[in-house]
N, CA, C and O atoms as CSV, one atom per row, in Angstrom:
chain,resi,resn,atom,element,x,y,z
A,1,UNK,N,N,-52.348,25.951,-39.805
A,1,UNK,CA,C,-52.744,24.550,-39.878
A,1,UNK,C,C,-53.211,24.070,-38.510
A,1,UNK,O,O,-52.816,24.588,-37.465
A,2,UNK,N,N,-54.050,23.081,-38.565
A,2,UNK,CA,C,-54.544,22.431,-37.353
A,2,UNK,C,C,-53.945,21.024,-37.343
A,2,UNK,O,O,-54.342,20.165,-38.130
A,3,UNK,N,N,-52.995,20.801,-36.451
A,3,UNK,CA,C,-52.186,19.588,-36.463
A,3,UNK,C,C,-52.569,18.640,-35.332
A,3,UNK,O,O,-52.529,19.012,-34.159
A,4,UNK,N,N,-52.936,17.430,-35.687
A,4,UNK,CA,C,-53.184,16.375,-34.701
A,4,UNK,C,C,-51.921,15.527,-34.619
A,4,UNK,O,O,-51.548,14.863,-35.587
A,5,UNK,N,N,-51.264,15.552,-33.465
A,5,UNK,CA,C,-50.023,14.797,-33.305
A,5,UNK,C,C,-50.336,13.343,-33.021
A,5,UNK,O,O,-51.091,13.028,-32.101
A,6,UNK,N,N,-49.752,12.453,-33.817
A,6,UNK,CA,C,-49.827,11.029,-33.523
A,6,UNK,C,C,-49.052,10.808,-32.223
A,6,UNK,O,O,-48.217,11.630,-31.845
A,7,UNK,N,N,-49.327,9.718,-31.557
A,7,UNK,CA,C,-48.751,9.463,-30.238
A,7,UNK,C,C,-47.229,9.586,-30.237
A,7,UNK,O,O,-46.663,10.260,-29.376
A,8,UNK,N,N,-46.566,8.941,-31.193
A,8,UNK,CA,C,-45.097,8.976,-31.199
A,8,UNK,C,C,-44.568,10.375,-31.484
A,8,UNK,O,O,-43.507,10.738,-30.975
A,9,UNK,N,N,-45.266,11.161,-32.273
A,9,UNK,CA,C,-44.828,12.523,-32.558
A,9,UNK,C,C,-44.905,13.359,-31.284
A,9,UNK,O,O,-44.003,14.149,-31.006
A,10,UNK,N,N,-45.970,13.192,-30.514
A,10,UNK,CA,C,-46.105,13.898,-29.228
A,10,UNK,C,C,-44.970,13.502,-28.278
A,10,UNK,O,O,-44.351,14.360,-27.649
A,11,UNK,N,N,-44.707,12.209,-28.182
A,11,UNK,CA,C,-43.641,11.723,-27.293
A,11,UNK,C,C,-42.280,12.250,-27.751
A,11,UNK,O,O,-41.473,12.684,-26.928
A,12,UNK,N,N,-42.028,12.212,-29.047
A,12,UNK,CA,C,-40.765,12.719,-29.572
A,12,UNK,C,C,-40.639,14.224,-29.355
A,12,UNK,O,O,-39.558,14.714,-29.030
A,13,UNK,N,N,-41.729,14.954,-29.530
A,13,UNK,CA,C,-41.698,16.404,-29.316
A,13,UNK,C,C,-41.189,16.710,-27.913
A,13,UNK,O,O,-40.414,17.646,-27.717
A,14,UNK,N,N,-41.627,15.921,-26.943
A,14,UNK,CA,C,-41.269,16.153,-25.545
A,14,UNK,C,C,-39.888,15.595,-25.207
A,14,UNK,O,O,-39.070,16.292,-24.606
A,15,UNK,N,N,-39.621,14.341,-25.590
A,15,UNK,CA,C,-38.424,13.672,-25.106
A,15,UNK,C,C,-37.335,13.380,-26.109
A,15,UNK,O,O,-36.221,13.032,-25.719
A,16,UNK,N,N,-37.621,13.512,-27.391
A,16,UNK,CA,C,-36.617,13.209,-28.412
A,16,UNK,C,C,-36.844,14.084,-29.650
A,16,UNK,O,O,-37.079,13.567,-30.742
A,17,UNK,N,N,-36.773,15.410,-29.477
A,17,UNK,CA,C,-37.079,16.299,-30.604
A,17,UNK,C,C,-36.160,16.114,-31.803
A,17,UNK,O,O,-36.510,16.526,-32.909
A,18,UNK,N,N,-34.999,15.507,-31.611
A,18,UNK,CA,C,-34.088,15.249,-32.726
A,18,UNK,C,C,-34.668,14.228,-33.702
A,18,UNK,O,O,-34.179,14.113,-34.826
A,19,UNK,N,N,-35.697,13.488,-33.299
A,19,UNK,CA,C,-36.343,12.523,-34.191
A,19,UNK,C,C,-37.340,13.194,-35.138
A,19,UNK,O,O,-37.818,12.573,-36.087
A,20,UNK,N,N,-37.647,14.464,-34.873
A,20,UNK,CA,C,-38.582,15.186,-35.725
A,20,UNK,C,C,-37.847,15.783,-36.920
A,20,UNK,O,O,-36.809,16.427,-36.768
A,21,UNK,N,N,-38.395,15.563,-38.097
A,21,UNK,CA,C,-37.832,16.180,-39.302
A,21,UNK,C,C,-37.985,17.692,-39.197
A,21,UNK,O,O,-38.871,18.191,-38.504
A,22,UNK,N,N,-37.128,18.402,-39.881
A,22,UNK,CA,C,-37.114,19.864,-39.800
A,22,UNK,C,C,-38.491,20.448,-40.122
A,22,UNK,O,O,-38.974,21.333,-39.415
A,23,UNK,N,N,-39.111,19.959,-41.172
A,23,UNK,CA,C,-40.423,20.481,-41.590
A,23,UNK,C,C,-41.481,20.273,-40.507
A,23,UNK,O,O,-42.296,21.158,-40.247
A,24,UNK,N,N,-41.461,19.102,-39.883
A,24,UNK,CA,C,-42.424,18.790,-38.825
A,24,UNK,C,C,-42.135,19.630,-37.587
A,24,UNK,O,O,-43.060,20.178,-36.986
A,25,UNK,N,N,-40.874,19.739,-37.200
A,25,UNK,CA,C,-40.502,20.544,-36.031
A,25,UNK,C,C,-40.920,21.999,-36.222
A,25,UNK,O,O,-41.431,22.630,-35.297
A,26,UNK,N,N,-40.703,22.525,-37.420
A,26,UNK,CA,C,-41.093,23.911,-37.696
A,26,UNK,C,C,-42.603,24.085,-37.624
A,26,UNK,O,O,-43.089,25.081,-37.089
A,27,UNK,N,N,-43.344,23.128,-38.156
A,27,UNK,CA,C,-44.810,23.211,-38.125
A,27,UNK,C,C,-45.329,23.165,-36.689
A,27,UNK,O,O,-46.265,23.882,-36.334
A,28,UNK,N,N,-44.713,22.319,-35.872
A,28,UNK,CA,C,-45.134,22.204,-34.469
A,28,UNK,C,C,-44.792,23.467,-33.693
A,28,UNK,O,O,-45.549,23.882,-32.816
A,29,UNK,N,N,-43.666,24.074,-34.007
A,29,UNK,CA,C,-43.228,25.281,-33.287
A,29,UNK,C,C,-43.910,26.552,-33.781
A,29,UNK,O,O,-43.896,27.571,-33.091
A,30,UNK,N,N,-44.503,26.498,-34.960
A,30,UNK,CA,C,-45.152,27.667,-35.545
A,30,UNK,C,C,-46.377,28.046,-34.703
A,30,UNK,O,O,-47.344,27.288,-34.632
A,31,UNK,N,N,-46.328,29.212,-34.073
A,31,UNK,CA,C,-47.411,29.645,-33.196
A,31,UNK,C,C,-48.707,29.905,-33.949
A,31,UNK,O,O,-49.766,30.031,-33.334
A,32,UNK,N,N,-48.634,29.987,-35.272
A,32,UNK,CA,C,-49.834,30.157,-36.086
A,32,UNK,C,C,-50.604,28.860,-36.275
A,32,UNK,O,O,-51.746,28.874,-36.734
A,33,UNK,N,N,-49.986,27.746,-35.923
A,33,UNK,CA,C,-50.638,26.445,-36.044
A,33,UNK,C,C,-51.252,26.036,-34.721
A,33,UNK,O,O,-50.709,26.336,-33.658
A,34,UNK,N,N,-52.379,25.354,-34.784
A,34,UNK,CA,C,-53.007,24.774,-33.593
A,34,UNK,C,C,-52.496,23.357,-33.424
A,34,UNK,O,O,-52.436,22.600,-34.393
A,35,UNK,N,N,-52.131,22.991,-32.215
A,35,UNK,CA,C,-51.717,21.627,-31.914
A,35,UNK,C,C,-52.858,20.915,-31.202
A,35,UNK,O,O,-53.424,21.432,-30.239
A,36,UNK,N,N,-53.184,19.736,-31.682
A,36,UNK,CA,C,-54.248,18.923,-31.135
A,36,UNK,C,C,-53.673,17.594,-30.661
A,36,UNK,O,O,-52.698,17.087,-31.215
A,37,UNK,N,N,-54.294,17.044,-29.628
A,37,UNK,CA,C,-53.898,15.747,-29.100
A,37,UNK,C,C,-55.149,14.969,-28.734
A,37,UNK,O,O,-56.093,15.516,-28.164
A,38,UNK,N,N,-55.144,13.703,-29.062
A,38,UNK,CA,C,-56.269,12.834,-28.721
A,38,UNK,C,C,-56.032,12.194,-27.359
A,38,UNK,O,O,-54.897,11.838,-27.043
A,39,UNK,N,N,-57.071,12.039,-26.548
A,39,UNK,CA,C,-56.906,11.295,-25.296
A,39,UNK,C,C,-56.484,9.851,-25.555
A,39,UNK,O,O,-55.952,9.186,-24.666
A,40,UNK,N,N,-56.719,9.374,-26.761
A,40,UNK,CA,C,-56.276,8.028,-27.140
A,40,UNK,C,C,-54.749,7.948,-27.062
A,40,UNK,O,O,-54.205,6.892,-26.738
A,41,UNK,N,N,-54.056,9.046,-27.354
A,41,UNK,CA,C,-52.590,9.046,-27.263
A,41,UNK,C,C,-52.122,8.855,-25.826
A,41,UNK,O,O,-51.112,8.194,-25.584
A,42,UNK,N,N,-52.842,9.423,-24.885
A,42,UNK,CA,C,-52.483,9.237,-23.479
A,42,UNK,C,C,-52.722,7.784,-23.072
A,42,UNK,O,O,-51.907,7.186,-22.369
A,43,UNK,N,N,-53.838,7.226,-23.517
A,43,UNK,CA,C,-54.143,5.816,-23.264
A,43,UNK,C,C,-53.064,4.919,-23.885
A,43,UNK,O,O,-52.599,3.969,-23.256
A,44,UNK,N,N,-52.675,5.229,-25.117
A,44,UNK,CA,C,-51.651,4.437,-25.796
A,44,UNK,C,C,-50.311,4.541,-25.069
A,44,UNK,O,O,-49.605,3.542,-24.930
A,45,UNK,N,N,-49.955,5.737,-24.606
A,45,UNK,CA,C,-48.720,5.913,-23.837
A,45,UNK,C,C,-48.761,5.065,-22.571
A,45,UNK,O,O,-47.769,4.421,-22.228
A,46,UNK,N,N,-49.881,5.057,-21.882
A,46,UNK,CA,C,-50.015,4.258,-20.656
A,46,UNK,C,C,-49.776,2.778,-20.942
A,46,UNK,O,O,-49.131,2.086,-20.154
A,47,UNK,N,N,-50.289,2.301,-22.053
A,47,UNK,CA,C,-50.082,0.899,-22.437
A,47,UNK,C,C,-48.600,0.643,-22.718
A,47,UNK,O,O,-48.050,-0.369,-22.283
A,48,UNK,N,N,-47.958,1.555,-23.444
A,48,UNK,CA,C,-46.536,1.386,-23.762
A,48,UNK,C,C,-45.671,1.400,-22.505
A,48,UNK,O,O,-44.696,0.654,-22.414
A,49,UNK,N,N,-46.019,2.238,-21.543
A,49,UNK,CA,C,-45.280,2.281,-20.281
A,49,UNK,C,C,-45.499,0.979,-19.517
A,49,UNK,O,O,-44.547,0.396,-18.998
A,50,UNK,N,N,-46.746,0.521,-19.446
A,50,UNK,CA,C,-47.057,-0.720,-18.726
A,50,UNK,C,C,-46.310,-1.908,-19.336
A,50,UNK,O,O,-45.842,-2.786,-18.612
A,51,UNK,N,N,-46.199,-1.936,-20.663
A,51,UNK,CA,C,-45.491,-3.023,-21.350
A,51,UNK,C,C,-43.978,-2.820,-21.333
A,51,UNK,O,O,-43.231,-3.652,-21.846
A,52,UNK,N,N,-43.532,-1.718,-20.744
A,52,UNK,CA,C,-42.120,-1.369,-20.651
A,52,UNK,C,C,-41.462,-1.149,-22.024
A,52,UNK,O,O,-40.271,-1.401,-22.204
A,53,UNK,N,N,-42.249,-0.684,-22.963
A,53,UNK,CA,C,-41.711,-0.346,-24.276
A,53,UNK,C,C,-41.226,1.100,-24.308
A,53,UNK,O,O,-40.451,1.498,-25.178
A,54,UNK,N,N,-41.715,1.886,-23.316
A,54,UNK,CA,C,-41.266,3.265,-23.141
A,54,UNK,C,C,-41.010,3.469,-21.661
A,54,UNK,O,O,-41.769,3.000,-20.813
A,55,UNK,N,N,-39.923,4.178,-21.362
A,55,UNK,CA,C,-39.612,4.509,-19.977
A,55,UNK,C,C,-39.650,6.024,-19.839
A,55,UNK,O,O,-38.984,6.742,-20.585
A,56,UNK,N,N,-40.431,6.501,-18.883
A,56,UNK,CA,C,-40.543,7.935,-18.637
A,56,UNK,C,C,-39.665,8.327,-17.461
A,56,UNK,O,O,-39.281,7.476,-16.658
A,57,UNK,N,N,-39.351,9.600,-17.357
A,57,UNK,CA,C,-38.526,10.095,-16.256
A,57,UNK,C,C,-39.353,10.440,-15.019
A,57,UNK,O,O,-38.834,11.031,-14.072
A,58,UNK,N,N,-40.636,10.075,-15.021
A,58,UNK,CA,C,-41.527,10.380,-13.907
A,58,UNK,C,C,-42.718,9.420,-13.990
A,58,UNK,O,O,-42.853,8.672,-14.958
A,59,UNK,N,N,-43.578,9.448,-12.972
A,59,UNK,CA,C,-44.820,8.673,-13.032
A,59,UNK,C,C,-45.649,9.201,-14.190
A,59,UNK,O,O,-45.578,10.386,-14.515
A,60,UNK,N,N,-46.427,8.342,-14.808
A,60,UNK,CA,C,-47.146,8.742,-16.019
A,60,UNK,C,C,-48.072,9.929,-15.782
A,60,UNK,O,O,-48.133,10.828,-16.621
A,61,UNK,N,N,-48.795,9.959,-14.662
A,61,UNK,CA,C,-49.690,11.087,-14.394
A,61,UNK,C,C,-48.922,12.405,-14.363
A,61,UNK,O,O,-49.343,13.390,-14.970
A,62,UNK,N,N,-47.815,12.418,-13.667
A,62,UNK,CA,C,-47.009,13.631,-13.561
A,62,UNK,C,C,-46.401,14.001,-14.910
A,62,UNK,O,O,-46.366,15.175,-15.278
A,63,UNK,N,N,-45.920,12.998,-15.647
A,63,UNK,CA,C,-45.311,13.250,-16.955
A,63,UNK,C,C,-46.322,13.865,-17.905
A,63,UNK,O,O,-46.033,14.858,-18.572
A,64,UNK,N,N,-47.507,13.275,-17.968
A,64,UNK,CA,C,-48.544,13.798,-18.862
A,64,UNK,C,C,-48.943,15.205,-18.436
A,64,UNK,O,O,-49.046,16.094,-19.282
A,65,UNK,N,N,-49.169,15.426,-17.152
A,65,UNK,CA,C,-49.542,16.762,-16.674
A,65,UNK,C,C,-48.478,17.797,-17.036
A,65,UNK,O,O,-48.796,18.897,-17.488
A,66,UNK,N,N,-47.229,17.436,-16.836
A,66,UNK,CA,C,-46.134,18.356,-17.146
A,66,UNK,C,C,-46.075,18.667,-18.643
A,66,UNK,O,O,-45.932,19.826,-19.034
A,67,UNK,N,N,-46.185,17.644,-19.469
A,67,UNK,CA,C,-46.079,17.873,-20.910
A,67,UNK,C,C,-47.276,18.659,-21.439
A,67,UNK,O,O,-47.130,19.475,-22.348
A,68,UNK,N,N,-48.443,18.421,-20.879
A,68,UNK,CA,C,-49.623,19.175,-21.321
A,68,UNK,C,C,-49.532,20.633,-20.863
A,68,UNK,O,O,-50.065,21.524,-21.524
A,69,UNK,N,N,-48.870,20.875,-19.750
A,69,UNK,CA,C,-48.690,22.246,-19.265
A,69,UNK,C,C,-47.648,23.003,-20.094
A,69,UNK,O,O,-47.697,24.230,-20.181
A,70,UNK,N,N,-46.707,22.275,-20.701
A,70,UNK,CA,C,-45.636,22.903,-21.479
A,70,UNK,C,C,-46.107,23.372,-22.846
A,70,UNK,O,O,-45.536,24.306,-23.409
A,71,UNK,N,N,-47.129,22.744,-23.381
A,71,UNK,CA,C,-47.629,23.057,-24.718
A,71,UNK,C,C,-49.137,23.181,-24.655
A,71,UNK,O,O,-49.808,22.401,-23.980
A,72,UNK,N,N,-49.662,24.158,-25.357
A,72,UNK,CA,C,-51.108,24.306,-25.416
A,72,UNK,C,C,-51.648,23.389,-26.505
A,72,UNK,O,O,-51.435,23.616,-27.696
A,73,UNK,N,N,-52.348,22.355,-26.073
A,73,UNK,CA,C,-52.996,21.431,-26.996
A,73,UNK,C,C,-54.499,21.633,-26.929
A,73,UNK,O,O,-55.055,21.903,-25.864
A,74,UNK,N,N,-55.137,21.503,-28.050
A,74,UNK,CA,C,-56.590,21.379,-28.067
A,74,UNK,C,C,-56.872,19.890,-28.005
A,74,UNK,O,O,-56.146,19.094,-28.600
A,75,UNK,N,N,-57.901,19.515,-27.302
A,75,UNK,CA,C,-58.241,18.102,-27.171
A,75,UNK,C,C,-59.130,17.670,-28.324
A,75,UNK,O,O,-60.135,18.316,-28.623
A,76,UNK,N,N,-58.755,16.581,-28.965
A,76,UNK,CA,C,-59.577,15.973,-30.011
A,76,UNK,C,C,-60.417,14.899,-29.321
A,76,UNK,O,O,-59.989,13.749,-29.228
A,77,UNK,N,N,-61.601,15.260,-28.840
A,77,UNK,CA,C,-62.358,14.340,-27.995
A,77,UNK,C,C,-62.851,13.114,-28.737
A,77,UNK,O,O,-63.072,13.132,-29.948
A,78,UNK,N,N,-63.011,12.062,-27.980
A,78,UNK,CA,C,-63.568,10.828,-28.521
A,78,UNK,C,C,-65.092,10.966,-28.464
A,78,UNK,O,O,-65.699,10.825,-27.403
A,79,UNK,N,N,-65.687,11.240,-29.604
A,79,UNK,CA,C,-67.126,11.486,-29.685
A,79,UNK,C,C,-67.825,10.339,-30.393
A,79,UNK,O,O,-67.180,9.451,-30.951
A,80,UNK,N,N,-69.145,10.366,-30.366
A,80,UNK,CA,C,-69.919,9.372,-31.115
A,80,UNK,C,C,-69.548,9.427,-32.599
A,80,UNK,O,O,-69.391,8.394,-33.249
A,81,UNK,N,N,-69.410,10.641,-33.122
A,81,UNK,CA,C,-69.078,10.810,-34.541
A,81,UNK,C,C,-67.719,10.192,-34.873
A,81,UNK,O,O,-67.564,9.555,-35.916
A,82,UNK,N,N,-66.735,10.379,-33.987
A,82,UNK,CA,C,-65.412,9.783,-34.202
A,82,UNK,C,C,-65.525,8.261,-34.195
A,82,UNK,O,O,-64.949,7.594,-35.055
A,83,UNK,N,N,-66.260,7.708,-33.238
A,83,UNK,CA,C,-66.412,6.257,-33.154
A,83,UNK,C,C,-67.064,5.698,-34.420
A,83,UNK,O,O,-66.663,4.639,-34.905
A,84,UNK,N,N,-68.044,6.384,-34.948
A,84,UNK,CA,C,-68.702,5.924,-36.177
A,84,UNK,C,C,-67.802,6.100,-37.399
A,84,UNK,O,O,-67.856,5.303,-38.336
A,85,UNK,N,N,-66.985,7.132,-37.387
A,85,UNK,CA,C,-66.091,7.401,-38.526
A,85,UNK,C,C,-65.063,6.287,-38.703
A,85,UNK,O,O,-64.631,6.022,-39.824
A,86,UNK,N,N,-64.667,5.633,-37.615
A,86,UNK,CA,C,-63.699,4.531,-37.694
A,86,UNK,C,C,-64.176,3.492,-38.711
A,86,UNK,O,O,-63.371,2.938,-39.459
A,87,UNK,N,N,-65.466,3.233,-38.737
A,87,UNK,CA,C,-66.011,2.211,-39.635
A,87,UNK,C,C,-66.016,2.636,-41.104
A,87,UNK,O,O,-66.176,1.797,-41.990
A,88,UNK,N,N,-65.846,3.910,-41.364
A,88,UNK,CA,C,-65.875,4.422,-42.742
A,88,UNK,C,C,-64.489,4.450,-43.385
A,88,UNK,O,O,-64.368,4.694,-44.586
A,89,UNK,N,N,-63.457,4.205,-42.603
A,89,UNK,CA,C,-62.080,4.258,-43.108
A,89,UNK,C,C,-61.580,2.834,-43.323
A,89,UNK,O,O,-61.776,1.962,-42.476
A,90,UNK,N,N,-60.940,2.609,-44.451
A,90,UNK,CA,C,-60.354,1.292,-44.746
A,90,UNK,C,C,-58.908,1.290,-44.248
A,90,UNK,O,O,-58.036,1.947,-44.816
A,91,UNK,N,N,-58.684,0.545,-43.188
A,91,UNK,CA,C,-57.353,0.458,-42.587
A,91,UNK,C,C,-56.649,-0.809,-43.050
A,91,UNK,O,O,-57.286,-1.830,-43.306
A,92,UNK,N,N,-55.323,-0.729,-43.156
A,92,UNK,CA,C,-54.531,-1.903,-43.540
A,92,UNK,C,C,-54.022,-2.654,-42.320
A,92,UNK,O,O,-53.267,-3.618,-42.449
A,93,UNK,N,N,-54.435,-2.213,-41.135
A,93,UNK,CA,C,-53.976,-2.838,-39.894
A,93,UNK,C,C,-55.070,-2.710,-38.829
A,93,UNK,O,O,-56.053,-1.994,-39.023
A,94,UNK,N,N,-54.893,-3.397,-37.722
A,94,UNK,CA,C,-55.948,-3.489,-36.713
A,94,UNK,C,C,-55.650,-2.725,-35.425
A,94,UNK,O,O,-56.219,-3.058,-34.385
A,95,UNK,N,N,-54.793,-1.730,-35.452
A,95,UNK,CA,C,-54.422,-0.978,-34.243
A,95,UNK,C,C,-55.547,0.001,-33.884
A,95,UNK,O,O,-55.754,0.983,-34.597
A,96,UNK,N,N,-56.279,-0.252,-32.786
A,96,UNK,CA,C,-57.409,0.616,-32.453
A,96,UNK,C,C,-56.999,2.060,-32.156
A,96,UNK,O,O,-57.757,2.983,-32.456
A,97,UNK,N,N,-55.829,2.271,-31.580
A,97,UNK,CA,C,-55.382,3.642,-31.310
A,97,UNK,C,C,-55.245,4.411,-32.620
A,97,UNK,O,O,-55.720,5.541,-32.737
A,98,UNK,N,N,-54.602,3.802,-33.588
A,98,UNK,CA,C,-54.466,4.447,-34.900
A,98,UNK,C,C,-55.824,4.729,-35.520
A,98,UNK,O,O,-56.028,5.784,-36.120
A,99,UNK,N,N,-56.747,3.800,-35.379
A,99,UNK,CA,C,-58.078,3.969,-35.969
A,99,UNK,C,C,-58.769,5.204,-35.387
A,99,UNK,O,O,-59.312,6.024,-36.128
A,100,UNK,N,N,-58.746,5.332,-34.065
A,100,UNK,CA,C,-59.412,6.474,-33.437
A,100,UNK,C,C,-58.694,7.785,-33.734
A,100,UNK,O,O,-59.346,8.812,-33.924
A,101,UNK,N,N,-57.384,7.768,-33.777
A,101,UNK,CA,C,-56.643,8.995,-34.080
A,101,UNK,C,C,-56.923,9.438,-35.514
A,101,UNK,O,O,-57.151,10.623,-35.759
A,102,UNK,N,N,-56.908,8.516,-36.451
A,102,UNK,CA,C,-57.191,8.857,-37.852
A,102,UNK,C,C,-58.626,9.355,-38.017
A,102,UNK,O,O,-58.868,10.329,-38.729
A,103,UNK,N,N,-59.568,8.694,-37.365
A,103,UNK,CA,C,-60.966,9.124,-37.451
A,103,UNK,C,C,-61.133,10.518,-36.848
A,103,UNK,O,O,-61.918,11.321,-37.351
A,104,UNK,N,N,-60.402,10.806,-35.778
A,104,UNK,CA,C,-60.449,12.142,-35.172
A,104,UNK,C,C,-59.947,13.191,-36.159
A,104,UNK,O,O,-60.529,14.270,-36.277
A,105,UNK,N,N,-58.870,12.871,-36.863
A,105,UNK,CA,C,-58.328,13.809,-37.854
A,105,UNK,C,C,-59.383,14.131,-38.907
A,105,UNK,O,O,-59.553,15.288,-39.291
A,106,UNK,N,N,-60.086,13.108,-39.367
A,106,UNK,CA,C,-61.095,13.340,-40.409
A,106,UNK,C,C,-62.294,14.112,-39.863
A,106,UNK,O,O,-62.751,15.063,-40.498
A,107,UNK,N,N,-62.802,13.728,-38.719
A,107,UNK,CA,C,-63.993,14.379,-38.157
A,107,UNK,C,C,-63.733,15.850,-37.837
A,107,UNK,O,O,-64.573,16.705,-38.121
A,108,UNK,N,N,-62.573,16.149,-37.247
A,108,UNK,CA,C,-62.283,17.519,-36.829
A,108,UNK,C,C,-61.508,18.309,-37.884
A,108,UNK,O,O,-61.085,19.437,-37.628
A,109,UNK,N,N,-61.319,17.719,-39.071
A,109,UNK,CA,C,-60.624,18.364,-40.182
A,109,UNK,C,C,-59.225,18.829,-39.760
A,109,UNK,O,O,-58.871,20.002,-39.881
A,110,UNK,N,N,-58.447,17.863,-39.260
A,110,UNK,CA,C,-57.098,18.123,-38.784
A,110,UNK,C,C,-56.081,17.448,-39.692
A,110,UNK,O,O,-56.401,16.468,-40.365
A,111,UNK,N,N,-54.879,17.959,-39.712
A,111,UNK,CA,C,-53.774,17.327,-40.424
A,111,UNK,C,C,-53.068,16.399,-39.441
A,111,UNK,O,O,-52.584,16.838,-38.398
A,112,UNK,N,N,-53.015,15.129,-39.778
A,112,UNK,CA,C,-52.400,14.120,-38.921
A,112,UNK,C,C,-50.887,14.116,-39.133
A,112,UNK,O,O,-50.406,13.860,-40.236
A,113,UNK,N,N,-50.151,14.401,-38.075
A,113,UNK,CA,C,-48.686,14.428,-38.126
A,113,UNK,C,C,-48.198,13.066,-37.634
A,113,UNK,O,O,-48.426,12.696,-36.482
A,114,UNK,N,N,-47.524,12.324,-38.518
A,114,UNK,CA,C,-47.128,10.960,-38.180
A,114,UNK,C,C,-45.924,10.514,-39.011
A,114,UNK,O,O,-45.631,11.071,-40.069
A,115,UNK,N,N,-45.243,9.501,-38.502
A,115,UNK,CA,C,-44.188,8.825,-39.266
A,115,UNK,C,C,-44.650,7.423,-39.651
A,115,UNK,O,O,-43.912,6.686,-40.304
A,116,UNK,N,N,-45.847,7.055,-39.256
A,116,UNK,CA,C,-46.374,5.710,-39.493
A,116,UNK,C,C,-46.822,5.576,-40.949
A,116,UNK,O,O,-47.768,6.246,-41.365
A,117,UNK,N,N,-46.158,4.723,-41.727
A,117,UNK,CA,C,-46.518,4.598,-43.143
A,117,UNK,C,C,-47.955,4.122,-43.355
A,117,UNK,O,O,-48.580,4.458,-44.362
A,118,UNK,N,N,-48.477,3.343,-42.411
A,118,UNK,CA,C,-49.855,2.868,-42.550
A,118,UNK,C,C,-50.847,4.015,-42.393
A,118,UNK,O,O,-51.901,4.010,-43.028
A,119,UNK,N,N,-50.527,4.984,-41.565
A,119,UNK,CA,C,-51.399,6.148,-41.419
A,119,UNK,C,C,-51.191,7.134,-42.573
A,119,UNK,O,O,-52.140,7.785,-43.010
A,120,UNK,N,N,-49.973,7.243,-43.058
A,120,UNK,CA,C,-49.711,8.132,-44.192
A,120,UNK,C,C,-50.472,7.681,-45.431
A,120,UNK,O,O,-50.825,8.507,-46.272
A,121,UNK,N,N,-50.728,6.383,-45.553
A,121,UNK,CA,C,-51.512,5.847,-46.683
A,121,UNK,C,C,-52.939,6.388,-46.696
A,121,UNK,O,O,-53.583,6.405,-47.745
A,122,UNK,N,N,-53.431,6.823,-45.562
A,122,UNK,CA,C,-54.816,7.282,-45.456
A,122,UNK,C,C,-55.063,8.599,-46.182
A,122,UNK,O,O,-56.205,9.041,-46.311
A,123,UNK,N,N,-53.995,9.218,-46.653
A,123,UNK,CA,C,-54.134,10.439,-47.449
A,123,UNK,C,C,-55.032,10.186,-48.654
A,123,UNK,O,O,-55.758,11.077,-49.095
A,124,UNK,N,N,-54.980,8.975,-49.179
A,124,UNK,CA,C,-55.814,8.622,-50.328
A,124,UNK,C,C,-57.294,8.549,-49.964
A,124,UNK,O,O,-58.151,8.502,-50.847
A,125,UNK,N,N,-57.597,8.541,-48.662
A,125,UNK,CA,C,-58.982,8.498,-48.209
A,125,UNK,C,C,-59.436,9.848,-47.647
A,125,UNK,O,O,-60.414,9.924,-46.903
A,126,UNK,N,N,-58.731,10.888,-48.004
A,126,UNK,CA,C,-59.157,12.234,-47.616
A,126,UNK,C,C,-58.711,12.683,-46.242
A,126,UNK,O,O,-59.260,13.644,-45.704
A,127,UNK,N,N,-57.734,12.014,-45.663
A,127,UNK,CA,C,-57.187,12.440,-44.377
A,127,UNK,C,C,-55.878,13.167,-44.649
A,127,UNK,O,O,-54.921,12.581,-45.155
A,128,UNK,N,N,-55.850,14.451,-44.308
A,128,UNK,CA,C,-54.629,15.240,-44.536
A,128,UNK,C,C,-53.534,14.743,-43.605
A,128,UNK,O,O,-53.785,14.459,-42.434
A,129,UNK,N,N,-52.324,14.641,-44.128
A,129,UNK,CA,C,-51.202,14.157,-43.329
A,129,UNK,C,C,-49.987,15.061,-43.510
A,129,UNK,O,O,-49.824,15.726,-44.533
A,130,UNK,N,N,-49.146,15.062,-42.486
A,130,UNK,CA,C,-47.840,15.709,-42.550
A,130,UNK,C,C,-46.844,14.622,-42.131
A,130,UNK,O,O,-46.849,14.152,-40.993
A,131,UNK,N,N,-46.005,14.247,-43.070
A,131,UNK,CA,C,-45.107,13.111,-42.870
A,131,UNK,C,C,-43.838,13.486,-42.130
A,131,UNK,O,O,-43.212,14.508,-42.410
A,132,UNK,N,N,-43.472,12.641,-41.181
A,132,UNK,CA,C,-42.192,12.767,-40.493
A,132,UNK,C,C,-41.255,11.657,-40.987
A,132,UNK,O,O,-40.529,11.060,-40.192
A,133,UNK,N,N,-41.272,11.387,-42.265
A,133,UNK,CA,C,-40.437,10.356,-42.873
A,133,UNK,C,C,-39.451,10.997,-43.803
A,133,UNK,O,O,-38.646,10.302,-44.424
């Protein structure tokens, strides 16, 4: 499988793996699966740190560098196609990070790993999901 980790799943993988359901943890650890991460997740993490909703054990640059070095991620780049795909998906909420991450999953044919019920609903629109609920 080709798994695109939602921002919280990436953060939990690194700092709170006990929050991952067994099925999700196994899929992430399976070396046969590709792990993907969107640069939007790094941007979203920076916002959460700035708002003090998340506290890291290091400066954000160092934390991100360390976590990216610990796991081999493929980058789900923000492309013109991804930006246009956002407009083709019917979202029930206005979170731009979620919009770009979901559009990336569809454009790159990735399975979106998330616990967000609003993103899990997108399965009905042809976006493969792996639920951490």
